[in-house]
C-alpha positions in Angstrom: 156.6 118.2 65.7 155.8 121.1 67.8 159.1 123.4 67.7 159.6 126.4 70.1 162.4 128.8 69.2 163.3 131.0 72.3 164.9 134.2 71.1 166.2 137.0 73.3 164.9 140.1 71.5 163.2 140.9 68.0 165.7 143.3 66.7 167.3 142.8 63.5 170.7 140.9 63.8 171.9 137.9 61.9 171.7 135.8 65.1 167.7 136.7 65.1 167.2 136.6 61.3 168.6 133.1 60.8 166.6 131.3 63.4 163.5 133.1 61.8 164.4 131.9 58.3 164.5 128.3 59.8 161.4 128.8 61.2 159.5 129.9 58.1 160.9 126.7 56.5 160.0 124.4 59.1 156.6 125.9 59.2 156.2 125.1 55.5 157.2 121.6 56.2 154.5 121.1 58.2 155.7 121.7 61.5 154.1 123.6 64.5 156.5 126.5 65.1 156.4 129.3 67.5 158.8 132.0 68.6 158.9 133.2 72.2 160.7 136.4 73.4 160.7 138.2 76.5 159.7 141.8 77.3 163.1 142.5 78.8 166.4 141.0 77.1 168.0 138.4 79.0 171.3 140.0 78.2 173.4 141.1 81.3 172.8 144.9 81.1 174.1 145.9 84.6 177.0 148.1 83.0 174.2 149.9 80.7 172.0 150.6 84.1 174.9 152.0 86.1 176.9 153.9 83.3 174.1 154.9 81.0 170.8 154.7 82.8 169.0 157.0 80.6 170.1 155.0 77.6 168.9 151.8 79.2 165.4 153.4 80.1 165.0 154.8 76.5 165.8 151.4 75.0 163.2 149.7 77.1 160.6 152.5 76.3 161.2 152.4 72.8 160.5 148.6 72.7 157.3 149.3 74.7 155.9 151.8 72.3 156.8 149.7 69.5 155.0 146.9 70.7 151.7 148.7 71.9 151.5 150.6 68.9 151.6 147.5 66.8 148.9 146.0 68.9 146.7 149.0 68.7 147.1 148.9 64.9 146.6 145.1 64.9 149.8 144.6 62.9 152.9 142.7 63.8 155.7 144.3 65.9 158.2 142.7 63.7 158.6 145.1 60.8 161.8 143.9 59.3 160.7 140.3 58.6 157.6 138.4 57.7 157.4 135.4 60.1 155.0 132.6 59.3 155.0 131.1 62.8 153.4 132.5 65.8 155.5 135.4 67.7 154.7 135.3 71.4 156.0 137.8 73.9 156.2 136.8 77.5 156.9 139.0 80.7 160.3 136.7 81.3 161.6 133.5 80.1 160.7 131.4 83.3 159.5 128.1 82.5 155.9 128.7 83.2 155.5 131.1 80.4 157.0 128.9 77.7 154.6 126.2 76.0 155.2 122.5 76.2 156.6 121.0 72.9 158.7 118.3 71.3 161.7 120.5 70.5 163.0 123.8 72.1 165.8 125.8 70.8 167.9 128.3 72.3 169.5 130.7 69.8 172.3 132.3 71.9 174.1 131.8 75.3 171.4 133.6 77.5 168.5 131.8 76.2 170.7 128.5 76.5 171.0 129.3 80.3 167.2 129.6 80.2 166.2 126.7 78.8 168.9 124.3 80.5 166.6 124.6 83.6 163.2 123.9 81.9 161.6 120.3 82.5 161.3 117.6 79.7 157.8 118.8 78.7 159.3 121.6 77.0 160.8 119.2 74.4 164.3 118.1 73.6 166.6 120.8 74.2 168.9 122.4 71.5 171.3 125.0 71.4 171.8 126.8 68.0 175.4 127.9 68.6 175.9 130.9 66.2 179.4 132.3 67.5 181.6 132.2 70.4 179.7 134.9 72.2 182.4 136.1 74.9 181.9 139.6 73.5 178.5 139.8 75.0 179.0 138.3 78.4 181.6 137.0 80.8 183.7 134.1 79.3 182.8 132.0 82.4 179.2 132.1 81.9 179.5 131.7 77.9 181.9 128.7 78.4 179.4 127.2 80.8 176.8 127.0 78.3 179.0 124.9 76.0 179.2 122.6 78.7 175.5 122.2 79.4 173.6 118.8 78.6 171.9 120.4 75.5 172.0 119.1 72.0 174.4 121.6 70.2 174.2 122.6 66.6 176.9 124.7 65.2 176.8 126.8 62.1 180.7 126.8 61.0 183.5 124.2 61.0 185.2 126.8 63.1 182.7 126.6 65.9 182.7 123.0 65.6 186.6 122.8 66.2 186.0 125.0 69.3 183.4 122.6 70.8 185.4 119.6 70.2 188.9 120.8 71.0 188.2 123.3 73.8 185.1 121.8 75.6 185.2 118.0 74.4 181.5 118.4 73.1 180.0 116.4 70.3 177.9 118.6 68.3 175.3 118.5 65.4 176.7 120.4 61.9 178.2 122.3 60.9 174.8 123.6 59.6 175.6 126.2 57.4 173.3 129.2 56.9 171.5 129.6 53.6 170.8 132.8 51.6 167.3 133.7 50.1 167.8 133.6 46.3 164.4 135.0 45.6 165.4 138.1 47.8 169.1 138.6 47.0 170.0 138.4 43.3 171.3 140.3 40.5 169.5 140.5 37.1 172.5 142.2 35.1 175.7 142.6 36.6 177.4 146.0 35.9 181.1 146.7 37.1 181.2 150.5 37.9 184.0 152.9 37.0 185.1 154.2 39.5 184.8 151.0 41.4 182.4 150.8 44.4 183.3 148.7 47.4 180.8 147.8 49.9 181.1 147.0 53.8 178.7 146.5 56.7 178.8 149.2 59.5 179.0 147.6 62.8 180.1 149.4 66.2 181.2 145.9 67.8 185.1 145.7 67.8 185.1 141.9 66.6 183.6 143.2 63.2 186.7 144.8 62.2 185.3 148.1 61.3 188.8 150.1 61.8 190.5 147.4 59.8 188.1 147.4 57.0 188.6 151.5 56.8 192.3 151.2 56.8 192.3 148.5 54.1 190.1 150.8 51.9 192.5 154.0 52.8 195.5 151.9 51.6 193.7 150.9 48.4 192.6 154.4 47.9 196.3 155.6 47.7 196.7 153.7 44.3 192.9 154.0 43.2 191.8 157.5 44.7 188.7 157.6 43.0 187.1 154.3 44.5 183.9 154.7 46.5 183.0 153.2 49.8 179.3 152.3 50.5 178.3 151.3 53.9 174.9 150.2 55.6 174.0 149.7 59.4 171.5 149.6 61.8 172.6 152.7 63.9 174.2 156.0 63.0 178.0 155.7 62.1 180.5 156.8 64.7 183.6 159.2 64.1 185.5 156.3 62.6 183.6 156.5 59.5 184.8 159.0 56.8 182.8 161.8 55.6 183.4 160.6 52.0 181.3 157.4 52.6 177.9 156.7 51.1 175.9 155.7 54.1 172.5 153.8 54.5 170.8 153.7 57.8 168.7 150.8 58.6 167.6 149.9 55.1 164.6 147.6 54.2 165.5 144.2 52.8 164.7 145.5 49.3 167.0 148.4 49.7 169.7 146.3 51.1 169.7 144.2 47.8 169.9 147.4 45.8 172.9 148.4 47.8 174.6 145.0 47.3 173.7 145.1 43.5 175.3 148.8 43.1 178.6 147.5 44.7 181.4 145.7 42.6 183.4 144.4 45.6 182.2 143.4 49.0 184.6 143.8 52.0 184.3 141.8 55.3 187.2 142.7 57.5 185.7 140.7 60.6 188.0 139.6 63.5 185.9 137.0 64.9 182.4 135.9 63.4 180.6 132.5 63.8 178.7 132.8 60.5 178.5 136.3 58.7 175.5 136.3 56.4 176.2 139.5 54.6 178.9 138.2 52.7 176.6 135.4 51.4 174.0 138.0 50.4 176.5 140.1 48.6 177.7 137.1 46.6 174.2 136.3 45.7 174.1 139.8 44.3 177.3 138.9 42.3 179.8 141.1 44.3 183.4 140.0 44.2 184.2 139.1 47.9 187.5 140.3 49.9 187.2 139.0 53.3 189.1 137.5 56.3 188.8 133.8 57.1 186.6 134.0 60.1 183.5 131.6 61.2 181.9 129.9 58.1 183.5 131.7 55.6 185.7 128.8 55.0 182.4 126.6 54.6 181.0 128.7 51.9 184.0 130.1 50.0 186.8 128.5 48.0 189.9 131.0 48.8 191.3 132.3 45.7 188.5 130.9 43.3 185.4 132.2 44.8 186.7 134.9 47.1 190.0 136.5 48.2 190.5 135.7 51.7 193.3 136.7 54.3 193.9 136.4 57.9 191.6 138.4 60.7 193.2 141.5 62.0 195.7 142.0 59.1 194.4 145.1 57.1 197.4 145.1 55.1 196.8 141.9 53.6 193.1 142.7 53.2 194.0 145.7 51.2 196.3 143.8 49.0 193.4 141.6 48.0 191.2 144.5 47.6 193.9 146.4 45.1 194.3 143.1 43.1 190.6 143.2 42.1 190.6 147.0 41.5 193.5 147.0 39.3 192.3 143.6 37.3 188.7 143.7 35.8 189.2 140.2 34.4 190.0 138.9 38.1 187.2 141.1 39.4 184.6 139.5 37.1 186.2 136.0 37.6 185.5 136.1 41.4 182.1 137.7 41.2 180.9 135.1 38.9 182.6 132.0 40.8 181.4 133.2 44.1 177.8 133.7 42.8 177.8 130.2 41.6 179.2 128.8 44.7 176.7 130.8 47.0 173.8 129.3 45.3 174.7 125.8 46.8 173.5 127.2 50.1 169.9 127.7 50.7 167.6 128.1 53.6 165.6 125.1 52.3 168.3 122.8 52.2 169.6 123.9 55.6 166.2 123.6 57.2 166.0 120.0 55.9 169.2 119.5 57.6 168.0 121.1 60.8 165.0 119.0 60.9 167.0 115.8 60.8 168.9 116.9 63.8 165.8 117.3 65.6 164.2 113.9 64.3 167.6 112.2 65.3 167.3 113.3 69.0 
C-alpha cells in the first residue's frame, strides 16, 4: 500500500513520534510510506500573532533556519528521530501538494480538517485520534472532526468511550502505542538511596505539573532526602523548584539514562490520550505512580504493575508515592511487574494491527 501520513510539524512530541514509529514499521513491512508536513503549522495561532507577535515570528524563523541549514548540509532536518520513509515539506496542506495514494492518515484534529476535503485519489481517509484535543483549539472545531466521515483509530479505551458515547461513532481500536525495547531498557536495576523520583516537565495545564510537584512536596515531608528528576523540551518555569535535577531536551540515549537513574516514575497528568513516557520508564524498570488517564488503564494493572489514582488529586498521588518510598519490597515488586507487563506492547505488534485496519477499509 501507498500510505501518506499528514503531520502538522516535525517538532518532538508524543503525537508526532508515535506516527513516525508506525511509519518505520510499515516501511519495514514493505509499504510505500511518506510523511508530509507544511511550512507553517495548521494549528490556529491568531492569539500568538496578536498577543506575542515577536514570539510567533521567532518560532517561524527558527524553523526556516533549521530547514535550510539541513538542506545546505545535505542532512535531515529531523534531528531527534531516524525516519526511514520519505519526509516531504510542502508550502501548505492544500490537496494539490499532497500525493495520491491508497491510505492517508491525519494525526490530529487540524490535519483531519485538511484531509476531510481531499478527493478519493488521496486514498482511504483515516484519523489517528491521539487525544481529546480541546486544549489546542476550540471545542466546536475539535468536536467537528470527530463527526467527519473519516475512518477513526483511537489509541486508548478512554478515547473509544468518548467516540461511542459522546459522538456515536464507530472506531478502530483501541490501538495501544508500543515501546521500543531496544531503545528503552535497563541492564541491571539499582534502587537508590535516597530515592530518585522522575517526572516529565510540560507547561500545558492538562499535564498536571503542579499536581506532581505538590505530591512530591507532600512525600518530601516524610522522606526529606528524596530527589526529583525532570526532563522537558523547554526551559522550566517558576513552578519548578530550584532543587530539581533538570535535563532540557535530552537525546533519546540520554533519556534512557534518565529513566534508568530513577527508582519511581511519577505521571500526574489530568487528561491525556496515551502518554508514552510512563511506558518508556516502565521498560527501564521504574515503578510507576500515575493518574488514571488515557491509555494508562490499557497498559497497566492497578495495584499490580503500577499504583494508580484519580487525576487532579495530588494527595492521592502522594500517598501512592509514599507507599513505595517506605517499602522497598513493594517498590521492587511494582517495578518488576510493570517491566514484565509493558513488554507486551511493542511498535511491531501495534503496526500489524494498524495495517489490518488499513486493509479492512
